[in-house]
N, CA, C and O of each residue as an XYZ file, in Angstrom:
560
protein
N       0.824     -1.195      0.000
C       0.000      0.000      0.000
C       0.873      1.266      0.000
O       0.610      2.214     -0.739
N       1.910      1.260      0.838
C       2.807      2.418      0.913
C       3.535      2.625     -0.412
O       3.729      3.760     -0.849
N       3.936      1.527     -1.046
C       4.628      1.623     -2.325
C       3.697      2.213     -3.388
O       4.127      2.998     -4.233
N       2.429      1.830     -3.339
C       1.452      2.344     -4.293
C       1.245      3.841     -4.093
O       1.180      4.597     -5.063
N       1.143      4.270     -2.836
C       1.001      5.705     -2.540
C       2.213      6.484     -3.040
O       2.078      7.548     -3.643
N       3.397      5.938     -2.780
C       4.621      6.596     -3.223
C       4.633      6.708     -4.744
O       5.032      7.732     -5.298
N       4.192      5.642     -5.413
C       4.107      5.651     -6.868
C       3.155      6.744     -7.347
O       3.484      7.494     -8.266
N       1.963      6.839     -6.722
C       0.981      7.852     -7.109
C       1.506      9.263     -6.889
O       1.326     10.143     -7.731
N       2.155      9.468     -5.752
C       2.720     10.790     -5.460
C       3.802     11.130     -6.482
O       3.855     12.251     -6.986
N       4.652     10.172     -6.782
C       5.698     10.385     -7.784
C       5.119     10.703     -9.149
O       5.603     11.588     -9.854
N       4.079      9.974     -9.511
C       3.413     10.209    -10.788
C       2.801     11.607    -10.839
O       2.919     12.313    -11.841
N       2.154     11.992     -9.758
C       1.542     13.320     -9.683
C       2.601     14.413     -9.798
O       2.423     15.378    -10.542
N       3.698     14.264     -9.065
C       4.761     15.264     -9.122
C       5.402     15.322    -10.505
O       5.751     16.398    -10.991
N       5.551     14.177    -11.125
C       6.133     14.128    -12.462
C       5.275     14.918    -13.445
O       5.792     15.556    -14.363
N       3.980     14.869    -13.247
C       3.059     15.581    -14.128
C       2.918     17.044    -13.727
O       2.912     17.923    -14.590
N       2.803     17.318    -12.417
C       2.481     18.662    -11.946
C       3.656     19.627    -12.014
O       3.469     20.782    -12.395
N       4.853     19.194    -11.659
C       5.983     20.125    -11.612
C       6.325     20.701    -12.987
O       6.508     21.913    -13.095
N       6.419     19.891    -14.033
C       6.679     20.509    -15.340
C       5.557     21.438    -15.775
O       5.814     22.454    -16.420
N       4.322     21.107    -15.434
C       3.196     21.968    -15.801
C       3.332     23.321    -15.115
O       3.098     24.357    -15.737
N       3.709     23.320    -13.840
C       3.885     24.580    -13.108
C       5.059     25.372    -13.675
O       5.007     26.598    -13.763
N       6.115     24.661    -14.056
C       7.291     25.341    -14.598
C       6.981     25.977    -15.953
O       7.615     26.962    -16.334
N       6.014     25.422    -16.679
C       5.645     25.961    -17.985
C       4.806     27.222    -17.888
O       4.705     27.969    -18.861
N       4.198     27.477    -16.726
C       3.366     28.672    -16.588
C       4.264     29.903    -16.646
O       5.342     29.920    -16.053
N       3.818     30.925    -17.356
C       4.636     32.138    -17.451
C       4.738     32.848    -16.101
O       3.856     32.736    -15.249
N       5.809     33.559    -15.938
C       6.038     34.337    -14.722
C       5.621     35.772    -15.007
O       5.930     36.324    -16.062
N       4.921     36.362    -14.060
C       4.503     37.759    -14.194
C       5.735     38.649    -14.318
O       6.787     38.324    -13.767
N       5.621     39.755    -15.026
C       6.775     40.657    -15.151
C       7.183     41.207    -13.783
O       6.381     41.238    -12.849
N       8.418     41.632    -13.683
C       8.908     42.198    -12.416
C       8.203     43.512    -12.100
O       7.969     43.838    -10.936
N       7.871     44.250    -13.133
C       7.143     45.504    -12.938
C       6.342     45.830    -14.191
O       6.522     45.222    -15.246
N       5.463     46.799    -14.045
C       4.624     47.257    -15.147
C       4.819     48.767    -15.246
O       4.547     49.480    -14.280
N       5.280     49.268    -16.379
C       5.482     50.710    -16.510
C       4.204     51.488    -16.182
O       3.128     51.207    -16.711
N       4.357     52.473    -15.292
C       3.231     53.312    -14.899
C       2.451     52.787    -13.705
O       1.571     53.474    -13.186
N       2.770     51.570    -13.264
C       2.080     50.930    -12.145
C       3.090     50.718    -11.026
O       4.234     50.345    -11.284
N       2.674     50.952     -9.781
C       3.556     50.756     -8.635
C       3.410     49.330     -8.110
O       2.330     48.927     -7.679
N       4.501     48.576     -8.150
C       4.507     47.204     -7.638
C       4.733     47.244     -6.138
O       5.622     47.945     -5.655
N       3.917     46.480     -5.394
C       4.012     46.501     -3.928
C       4.088     45.083     -3.366
O       3.708     44.111     -4.019
N       4.589     44.998     -2.145
C       4.680     43.740     -1.407
C       3.439     43.584     -0.526
O       2.573     44.458     -0.491
N       3.373     42.467      0.176
C       2.263     42.248      1.116
C       2.275     43.311      2.215
O       1.226     43.839      2.586
N       3.454     43.619      2.728
C       3.549     44.618      3.785
C       3.096     45.996      3.298
O       2.395     46.717      4.008
N       3.504     46.346      2.091
C       3.104     47.639      1.525
C       1.599     47.656      1.245
O       0.953     48.696      1.376
N       1.044     46.502      0.860
C      -0.400     46.402      0.638
C      -1.148     46.700      1.936
O      -2.122     47.453      1.932
N      -0.701     46.118      3.035
C      -1.325     46.373      4.337
C      -1.223     47.858      4.672
O      -2.188     48.458      5.143
N      -0.057     48.449      4.429
C       0.138     49.874      4.701
C      -0.808     50.722      3.851
O      -1.425     51.657      4.361
N      -0.926     50.403      2.564
C      -1.811     51.173      1.689
C      -3.263     51.080      2.151
O      -3.984     52.077      2.152
N      -3.687     49.882      2.541
C      -5.058     49.695      3.027
C      -5.286     50.555      4.269
O      -6.375     51.094      4.470
N      -4.266     50.676      5.085
C      -4.362     51.440      6.332
C      -4.358     52.953      6.100
O      -5.120     53.685      6.731
N      -3.497     53.416      5.192
C      -3.314     54.871      5.041
C      -4.123     55.501      3.906
O      -4.252     56.723      3.847
N      -4.663     54.687      3.014
C      -5.459     55.224      1.903
C      -6.903     54.755      2.042
O      -7.264     53.706      1.508
N      -7.733     55.513      2.750
C      -9.108     55.061      2.983
C      -9.932     54.903      1.698
O     -10.925     54.175      1.699
N      -9.545     55.561      0.615
C     -10.293     55.456     -0.646
C      -9.766     54.345     -1.560
O     -10.285     54.143     -2.658
N      -8.733     53.626     -1.103
C      -8.147     52.559     -1.908
C      -9.185     51.484     -2.218
O      -9.891     51.009     -1.328
N      -9.265     51.112     -3.491
C     -10.130     50.018     -3.933
C      -9.212     48.835     -4.231
O      -8.305     48.935     -5.058
N      -9.455     47.713     -3.551
C      -8.675     46.499     -3.755
C      -9.470     45.591     -4.689
O     -10.633     45.278     -4.434
N      -8.819     45.176     -5.777
C      -9.475     44.337     -6.782
C      -8.776     42.986     -6.844
O      -7.585     42.898     -7.143
N      -9.536     41.942     -6.558
C      -9.064     40.568     -6.655
C      -9.399     40.083     -8.060
O     -10.573     39.966     -8.411
N      -8.389     39.803     -8.859
C      -8.576     39.434    -10.260
C      -8.717     37.927    -10.470
O      -8.676     37.454    -11.605
N      -8.882     37.180     -9.394
C      -8.997     35.720     -9.506
C     -10.418     35.294     -9.852
O     -11.348     36.100     -9.854
N     -10.557     34.010    -10.143
C     -11.879     33.440    -10.420
C     -12.744     33.499     -9.166
O     -12.239     33.521     -8.044
N     -14.055     33.526     -9.379
C     -15.012     33.643     -8.276
C     -14.820     32.533     -7.241
O     -14.884     32.790     -6.039
N     -14.586     31.302     -7.701
C     -14.414     30.173     -6.775
C     -13.203     30.384     -5.865
O     -13.246     30.052     -4.681
N     -12.135     30.932     -6.417
C     -10.933     31.208     -5.625
C     -11.220     32.326     -4.624
O     -10.842     32.237     -3.456
N     -11.881     33.363     -5.086
C     -12.235     34.502     -4.238
C     -13.075     34.048     -3.048
O     -12.836     34.471     -1.917
N     -14.056     33.189     -3.304
C     -14.955     32.735     -2.243
C     -14.250     31.888     -1.186
O     -14.717     31.807     -0.050
N     -13.137     31.259     -1.546
C     -12.372     30.466     -0.584
C     -11.587     31.364      0.371
O     -11.220     30.943      1.469
N     -11.334     32.593     -0.048
C     -10.614     33.543      0.789
C     -10.072     34.685     -0.033
O      -9.659     34.498     -1.178
N     -10.073     35.880      0.554
C      -9.593     37.078     -0.136
C      -9.205     38.139      0.894
O      -9.445     37.977      2.091
N      -8.615     39.201      0.419
C      -8.279     40.333      1.274
C      -9.596     41.022      1.636
O     -10.437     41.275      0.774
N      -9.756     41.318      2.913
C     -11.000     41.935      3.374
C     -11.298     43.220      2.605
O     -10.429     44.073      2.427
N     -12.544     43.335      2.157
C     -12.994     44.523      1.437
C     -12.712     44.495     -0.052
O     -13.104     45.412     -0.774
N     -12.030     43.445     -0.526
C     -11.694     43.365     -1.948
C     -12.938     43.111     -2.793
O     -13.888     42.461     -2.358
N     -12.905     43.636     -3.997
C     -13.940     43.375     -4.995
C     -13.411     42.288     -5.918
O     -12.244     42.309     -6.307
N     -14.260     41.352     -6.262
C     -13.858     40.298     -7.190
C     -14.236     40.729     -8.605
O     -15.416     40.863     -8.931
N     -13.224     40.942     -9.435
C     -13.432     41.371    -10.808
C     -12.404     40.657    -11.673
O     -11.259     41.094    -11.784
N     -12.824     39.559    -12.281
C     -11.948     38.750    -13.118
C     -11.412     39.594    -14.268
O     -12.171     40.301    -14.931
N     -10.132     39.523    -14.500
C      -9.503     40.379    -15.522
C     -10.127     40.222    -16.902
O     -10.297     41.205    -17.624
N     -10.469     38.997    -17.268
C     -11.012     38.766    -18.608
C     -12.443     39.265    -18.753
O     -12.956     39.375    -19.867
N     -13.080     39.563    -17.642
C     -14.443     40.095    -17.663
C     -14.487     41.575    -17.273
O     -15.552     42.192    -17.279
N     -13.327     42.136    -16.936
C     -13.276     43.525    -16.496
C     -13.462     44.461    -17.685
O     -12.765     44.362    -18.696
N     -14.417     45.366    -17.536
C     -14.666     46.392    -18.549
C     -14.519     47.750    -17.886
O     -14.519     47.852    -16.660
N     -14.395     48.770    -18.679
C     -14.346     50.120    -18.120
C     -15.618     50.400    -17.341
O     -15.562     50.974    -16.253
N     -16.765     50.005    -17.879
C     -18.041     50.238    -17.182
C     -18.066     49.506    -15.846
O     -18.528     50.056    -14.846
N     -17.575     48.281    -15.823
C     -17.551     47.503    -14.577
C     -16.611     48.108    -13.546
O     -16.941     48.167    -12.362
N     -15.445     48.557    -13.987
C     -14.498     49.178    -13.065
C     -15.028     50.523    -12.574
O     -14.835     50.884    -11.413
N     -15.688     51.252    -13.446
C     -16.250     52.551    -13.075
C     -17.329     52.405    -11.994
O     -17.529     53.320    -11.195
N     -18.016     51.272    -11.965
C     -19.025     51.048    -10.924
C     -18.408     51.017     -9.529
O     -19.016     51.482     -8.566
N     -17.193     50.464     -9.424
C     -16.568     50.390     -8.095
C     -15.581     51.532     -7.859
O     -15.253     51.841     -6.713
N     -15.106     52.158     -8.936
C     -14.168     53.275     -8.822
C     -14.530     54.329     -9.864
O     -13.885     54.420    -10.908
N     -15.578     55.140     -9.577
C     -16.059     56.099    -10.571
C     -15.053     57.197    -10.934
O     -15.087     57.726    -12.045
N     -14.168     57.536    -10.009
C     -13.203     58.613    -10.275
C     -11.870     58.026    -10.722
O     -11.396     57.036    -10.164
N     -11.281     58.640    -11.721
C     -10.014     58.123    -12.268
C      -8.824     58.393    -11.345
O      -7.737     57.855    -11.553
N      -9.039     59.237    -10.312
C      -7.956     59.478     -9.358
C      -8.074     58.572     -8.126
O      -7.315     58.723     -7.169
N      -9.015     57.643     -8.153
C      -9.176     56.685     -7.060
C      -7.991     55.718     -7.083
O      -7.686     55.144     -8.128
N      -7.329     55.535     -5.955
C      -6.233     54.554     -5.944
C      -6.795     53.130     -6.049
O      -7.744     52.768     -5.354
N      -6.186     52.336     -6.933
C      -6.604     50.957     -7.168
C      -5.441     50.022     -6.897
O      -4.303     50.320     -7.262
N      -5.718     48.892     -6.261
C      -4.698     47.868     -6.033
C      -5.232     46.549     -6.585
O      -6.319     46.108     -6.211
N      -4.466     45.924     -7.473
C      -4.853     44.664     -8.095
C      -3.970     43.530     -7.586
O      -2.769     43.704     -7.382
N      -4.590     42.359     -7.383
C      -3.814     41.161     -7.040
C      -4.518     39.929     -7.591
O      -5.711     39.955     -7.894
N      -3.749     38.847     -7.712
C      -4.320     37.550     -8.086
C      -3.571     36.477     -7.302
O      -3.291     36.682     -6.121
N      -3.240     35.355     -7.905
C      -2.659     34.236     -7.160
C      -1.176     34.364     -6.848
O      -0.699     33.705     -5.924
N      -0.446     35.162     -7.561
C       0.982     35.295     -7.292
C       1.790     35.471     -8.559
O       1.264     35.870     -9.599
N       3.070     35.171     -8.460
C       4.011     35.436     -9.544
C       3.763     34.618    -10.805
O       4.251     34.980    -11.875
N       3.035     33.551    -10.703
C       2.730     32.736    -11.888
C       1.295     32.980    -12.376
O       0.743     32.191    -13.144
N       0.720     34.060    -11.925
C      -0.626     34.436    -12.347
C      -0.524     35.803    -13.020
O       0.028     36.745    -12.452
N      -1.047     35.899    -14.209
C      -0.941     37.148    -14.966
C      -2.213     37.984    -14.937
O      -2.267     39.048    -15.553
N      -3.237     37.515    -14.227
C      -4.536     38.200    -14.236
C      -4.459     39.632    -13.700
O      -4.966     40.562    -14.328
N      -3.829     39.803    -12.547
C      -3.789     41.144    -11.950
C      -2.904     42.086    -12.764
O      -3.182     43.282    -12.839
N      -1.843     41.560    -13.372
C      -1.002     42.400    -14.231
C      -1.826     42.899    -15.421
O      -1.745     44.070    -15.792
N      -2.606     42.016    -16.004
C      -3.473     42.384    -17.125
C      -4.488     43.432    -16.686
O      -4.689     44.431    -17.377
N      -5.129     43.209    -15.543
C      -6.141     44.143    -15.038
C      -5.527     45.516    -14.734
O      -6.127     46.546    -15.044
N      -4.339     45.532    -14.131
C      -3.674     46.801    -13.813
C      -3.355     47.580    -15.089
O      -3.519     48.799    -15.139
N      -2.897     46.861    -16.122
C      -2.603     47.516    -17.402
C      -3.873     48.103    -18.017
O      -3.850     49.207    -18.562
N      -4.975     47.368    -17.930
C      -6.243     47.884    -18.450
C      -6.639     49.165    -17.732
O      -6.992     50.157    -18.370
N      -6.581     49.142    -16.399
C      -6.964     50.318    -15.606
C      -6.097     51.522    -15.975
O      -6.596     52.636    -16.132
N      -4.818     51.286    -16.106
C      -3.901     52.361    -16.482
C      -4.283     52.910    -17.869
O      -4.311     54.124    -18.068
N      -4.568     52.037    -18.799
C      -4.961     52.442    -20.145
C      -6.276     53.199    -20.171
O      -6.506     54.010    -21.068
N      -7.138     52.945    -19.203
C      -8.426     53.638    -19.119
C      -8.321     54.965    -18.372
O      -9.329     55.632    -18.138
N      -7.104     55.344    -18.001
C      -6.898     56.654    -17.396
C      -6.808     56.692    -15.886
O      -6.720     57.778    -15.313
N      -6.825     55.557    -15.223
C      -6.638     55.551    -13.772
C      -5.162     55.822    -13.499
O      -4.285     55.158    -14.053
N      -4.900     56.794    -12.650
C      -3.527     57.252    -12.454
C      -2.811     56.719    -11.233
O      -1.587     56.816    -11.143
N      -3.558     56.153    -10.283
C      -2.946     55.640     -9.048
C      -3.191     54.135     -8.987
O      -4.077     53.656     -8.280
N      -2.377     53.405     -9.750
C      -2.567     51.965     -9.865
C      -1.417     51.247     -9.176
O      -0.246     51.483     -9.472
N      -1.781     50.360     -8.247
C      -0.821     49.542     -7.519
C      -1.030     48.086     -7.915
O      -2.147     47.662     -8.212
N       0.065     47.329     -7.913
C       0.014     45.915     -8.272
C       0.725     45.102     -7.206
O       1.927     45.252     -6.989
N      -0.024     44.249     -6.552
C       0.522     43.343     -5.542
C       0.949     42.071     -6.268
O       0.178     41.116     -6.370
N       2.170     42.067     -6.766
C       2.688     40.992     -7.622
C       2.678     39.638     -6.922
O       2.327     38.633     -7.540
N       3.053     39.592     -5.651
C       3.107     38.325     -4.915
C       1.735     37.741     -4.648
O       1.597     36.539     -4.419
N       0.723     38.589     -4.679
C      -0.671     38.185     -4.591
C      -1.043     37.261     -3.445
O      -0.459     37.297     -2.363
N      -2.033     36.438     -3.725
C      -2.622     35.586     -2.699
C      -1.604     34.641     -2.084
O      -1.686     34.342     -0.893
N      -0.640     34.162     -2.876
C       0.378     33.256     -2.353
C       1.208     33.957     -1.272
O       1.401     33.411     -0.186
N       1.690     35.144     -1.565
C       2.494     35.891     -0.594
C       1.650     36.268      0.622
O       2.135     36.213      1.752
N       0.396     36.649      0.400
C      -0.505     37.012      1.497
C      -0.616     35.845      2.486
O      -0.539     36.034      3.700
N      -0.796     34.643      1.944
C      -0.902     33.448      2.786
C       0.393     33.095      3.484
O       0.387     32.697      4.648
N       1.509     33.240      2.777
C       2.827     32.946      3.362
C       3.108     33.848      4.550
O       3.804     33.449      5.485
N       2.568     35.070      4.520
C       2.795     36.034      5.604
C       1.726     35.907      6.696
O       1.729     36.664      7.667
N       0.815     34.946      6.529
C      -0.290     34.715      7.491
C      -1.100     35.973      7.766
O      -1.437     36.265      8.914
N      -1.405     36.704      6.729
C      -2.209     37.910      6.877
C      -3.692     37.543      6.895
O      -4.060     36.458      6.443
N      -4.544     38.426      7.407
C      -5.963     38.090      7.590
C      -6.682     37.747      6.289
O      -6.434     38.337      5.237
N      -7.573     36.778      6.401
C      -8.337     36.288      5.254
C      -9.823     36.509      5.515
O     -10.331     36.183      6.588
N     -10.505     37.060      4.534
C     -11.973     37.219      4.616
C     -12.602     36.137      3.725
O     -12.041     35.742      2.703
N     -13.770     35.681      4.144
C     -14.493     34.676      3.349
C     -15.923     35.099      3.195
O     -16.710     34.396      2.560
């Protein structure tokens, strides 16, 4: 039984690790967007009362846990009209995040917001993975 489990785990790792390695890595930065860490994200939430936090992950991921007060807006479904509903003013500070360095959703969403004229755009590149690693509070 133990040998069978070891075989299954080995098989799973053989399949999963190359798949993860094939996923693209998010860029180190995005021109015009301020890249922030988990600690800086907490600071921004504390010092910028008008900050809108946008979780660019899928709804199922969001429902399992997210940064308190975050809006769930999947990057591929984000429109100017949809973003304007939660941030009507273009000078509203926005912070985007997704799953982490191997997730490109928040980078895409931040670029869209910048292109639509939002001037205070922050990107939490480490995203949900870094948030969890730092044991920061989770809302459900």
